C-alpha positions as a Markdown table, in Angstrom:
| # | Residue | x | y | z |
|---|---|---|---|---|
| 1 | Met | 31.0 | -11.0 | 26.8 |
| 2 | Gly | 33.4 | -8.6 | 25.6 |
| 3 | Leu | 33.5 | -5.5 | 23.5 |
| 4 | Arg | 35.8 | -7.9 | 21.0 |
| 5 | Phe | 33.5 | -10.6 | 20.4 |
| 6 | Arg | 30.3 | -8.1 | 20.5 |
| 7 | Leu | 31.7 | -5.7 | 17.5 |
| 8 | Pro | 31.1 | -8.6 | 14.6 |
| 9 | Leu | 28.2 | -9.7 | 15.8 |
| 10 | Leu | 26.4 | -5.9 | 15.4 |
| 11 | Leu | 28.7 | -4.8 | 12.3 |
| 12 | Val | 27.3 | -8.4 | 10.0 |
| 13 | Pro | 23.7 | -7.5 | 10.2 |
| 14 | Ala | 24.9 | -4.0 | 9.1 |
| 15 | Leu | 26.6 | -5.0 | 6.2 |
| 16 | Met | 24.0 | -6.9 | 5.3 |
| 17 | Leu | 21.4 | -3.8 | 5.2 |
| 18 | Ala | 23.6 | -2.0 | 3.3 |
| 19 | Gly | 23.6 | -4.7 | 0.5 |
| 20 | Cys | 20.6 | -4.4 | 0.5 |
| 21 | Gly | 20.2 | -0.8 | -0.8 |
| 22 | Gly | 18.5 | 0.6 | -4.2 |
| 23 | Gln | 20.2 | 1.1 | -7.2 |
| 24 | Asn | 21.7 | 4.2 | -7.0 |
| 25 | Val | 21.4 | 6.8 | -9.4 |
| 26 | Glu | 24.1 | 9.6 | -10.2 |
| 27 | Met | 22.6 | 13.0 | -10.8 |
| 28 | Thr | 24.9 | 15.5 | -13.0 |
| 29 | Thr | 24.3 | 18.7 | -13.7 |
| 30 | Ser | 27.4 | 18.3 | -16.1 |
| 31 | Gly | 24.1 | 17.0 | -19.6 |
| 32 | Pro | 22.7 | 14.1 | -20.5 |
| 33 | Thr | 24.7 | 10.8 | -19.4 |
| 34 | Lys | 26.4 | 8.7 | -22.1 |
| 35 | Thr | 23.8 | 6.0 | -21.7 |
| 36 | Leu | 21.3 | 8.6 | -22.0 |
| 37 | Gln | 23.2 | 9.5 | -25.4 |
| 38 | Leu | 23.8 | 6.7 | -26.6 |
| 39 | Cys | 20.1 | 6.4 | -25.8 |
| 40 | Ala | 18.2 | 9.0 | -27.5 |
| 41 | Ala | 21.2 | 8.8 | -30.6 |
| 42 | Ala | 19.3 | 5.1 | -31.3 |
| 43 | Gly | 16.0 | 6.7 | -31.0 |
| 44 | Gly | 15.1 | 5.4 | -27.5 |
| 45 | Ser | 14.5 | 7.2 | -24.0 |
| 46 | Leu | 15.4 | 6.1 | -20.3 |
| 47 | Gln | 12.5 | 4.4 | -18.4 |
| 48 | Ala | 12.3 | 2.9 | -14.9 |
| 49 | Arg | 10.6 | -0.6 | -16.1 |
| 50 | Gly | 9.5 | -4.0 | -14.5 |
| 51 | Arg | 8.6 | -4.7 | -10.6 |
| 52 | Ala | 12.5 | -3.6 | -10.5 |
| 53 | Gln | 12.0 | -0.3 | -11.8 |
| 54 | Arg | 15.3 | -0.6 | -13.1 |
| 55 | Met | 15.8 | 2.5 | -16.1 |
| 56 | Met | 16.1 | 1.1 | -19.7 |
| 57 | Cys | 16.4 | 1.8 | -22.9 |
| 58 | Val | 13.1 | 2.4 | -24.6 |
| 59 | His | 12.1 | 1.9 | -27.9 |
| 60 | Pro | 9.3 | 2.6 | -29.7 |
| 61 | Tyr | 7.9 | 0.2 | -32.0 |
| 62 | Ala | 6.5 | 2.4 | -35.6 |
| 63 | Asp | 3.2 | 0.3 | -35.7 |
| 64 | Ala | 2.3 | 0.7 | -31.9 |
| 65 | Gly | -1.7 | -0.4 | -31.5 |
| 66 | Lys | -2.2 | -1.7 | -35.0 |
| 67 | Ser | -4.3 | -4.7 | -35.4 |
| 68 | Cys | -3.1 | -8.0 | -36.1 |
| 69 | Ser | -2.9 | -11.6 | -36.1 |
| 70 | Ser | 0.0 | -12.8 | -35.8 |
| 71 | Arg | 3.6 | -12.1 | -34.8 |
| 72 | Lys | 3.9 | -11.4 | -39.0 |
| 73 | Asp | 1.8 | -8.5 | -38.5 |
| 74 | Cys | 4.7 | -6.4 | -36.5 |
| 75 | Arg | 8.0 | -5.6 | -35.6 |
| 76 | Gly | 7.3 | -6.5 | -32.3 |
| 77 | Arg | 5.0 | -9.3 | -30.8 |
| 78 | Cys | 1.0 | -9.0 | -31.6 |
| 79 | Leu | -0.7 | -8.8 | -27.9 |
| 80 | Ala | -3.9 | -10.7 | -27.4 |
| 81 | Asp | -6.5 | -8.0 | -27.0 |
| 82 | Ala | -8.4 | -8.5 | -23.3 |
| 83 | Gln | -11.8 | -9.7 | -23.5 |
| 84 | Asp | -14.2 | -8.4 | -20.6 |
| 85 | Gly | -10.6 | -7.9 | -18.8 |
| 86 | Glu | -9.1 | -11.2 | -18.9 |
| 87 | Leu | -7.0 | -12.6 | -21.6 |
| 88 | Pro | -8.3 | -15.1 | -23.8 |
| 89 | Lys | -6.9 | -18.7 | -22.7 |
| 90 | Leu | -4.7 | -20.7 | -25.1 |
| 91 | Gly | -6.4 | -22.3 | -28.5 |
| 92 | Ala | -9.2 | -19.6 | -28.0 |
| 93 | Pro | -10.0 | -17.2 | -31.2 |
| 94 | Ala | -8.5 | -13.7 | -29.9 |
| 95 | Thr | -7.8 | -10.2 | -32.1 |
| 96 | Gly | -4.2 | -8.3 | -31.0 |
| 97 | His | -2.6 | -5.5 | -31.1 |
| 98 | Cys | 1.5 | -5.0 | -31.7 |
| 99 | Gln | 3.1 | -4.1 | -29.3 |
| 100 | Ala | 3.6 | -0.5 | -27.9 |
| 101 | Asp | 8.0 | -1.2 | -27.3 |
| 102 | Asp | 10.7 | -3.8 | -27.3 |
| 103 | Lys | 10.6 | -4.2 | -23.7 |
| 104 | Leu | 7.9 | -5.8 | -22.7 |
| 105 | Phe | 6.8 | -6.7 | -18.9 |
| 106 | Gly | 3.5 | -7.4 | -17.3 |
| 107 | Cys | 0.7 | -10.4 | -17.9 |
| 108 | His | 0.4 | -10.6 | -21.9 |
| 109 | Ala | -0.9 | -13.1 | -24.3 |
| 110 | Glu | 1.0 | -13.2 | -28.1 |
| 111 | Val | -1.9 | -14.1 | -31.2 |
| 112 | Asp | -0.9 | -16.7 | -33.5 |
| 113 | Gly | -2.9 | -17.2 | -36.9 |
| 114 | Gly | -5.8 | -16.0 | -34.8 |
| 115 | Lys | -5.4 | -17.7 | -31.4 |
| 116 | Ser | -4.7 | -17.4 | -28.0 |
| 117 | Lys | -0.6 | -18.5 | -27.3 |
| 118 | Gly | -1.3 | -18.0 | -24.0 |
| 119 | Ala | -0.8 | -16.1 | -21.4 |
| 120 | Val | 2.9 | -15.4 | -19.3 |
| 121 | Cys | 3.5 | -13.1 | -17.0 |
| 122 | Ile | 6.6 | -10.9 | -17.0 |
| 123 | Asp | 8.8 | -9.2 | -14.5 |
């Protein structure tokens, strides 16, 4: 097989692997980026979140951690408190606490009317 045929065979895997690289983060020494400035101006902070650890602007809720029994008690969601390391089952009586910020990841169950709405996992 000549070089003419081998070159494309070598380039295709290399190009495919290049597409698998992580998100490029530019480092600057000239001060905060526009994204960071806009986020901070809105009361947030840039944080890596989710399984992919993507940078996003996270805004804390003033009522974070407050006891609740329904979403109407919170700025965000009313999240069920774990019982013996487990989230309550759908429809089970549950107590909760207000969501900490506007970017919710991981496994949780919402509480509405003092009962669990069932568990979900967000990544």
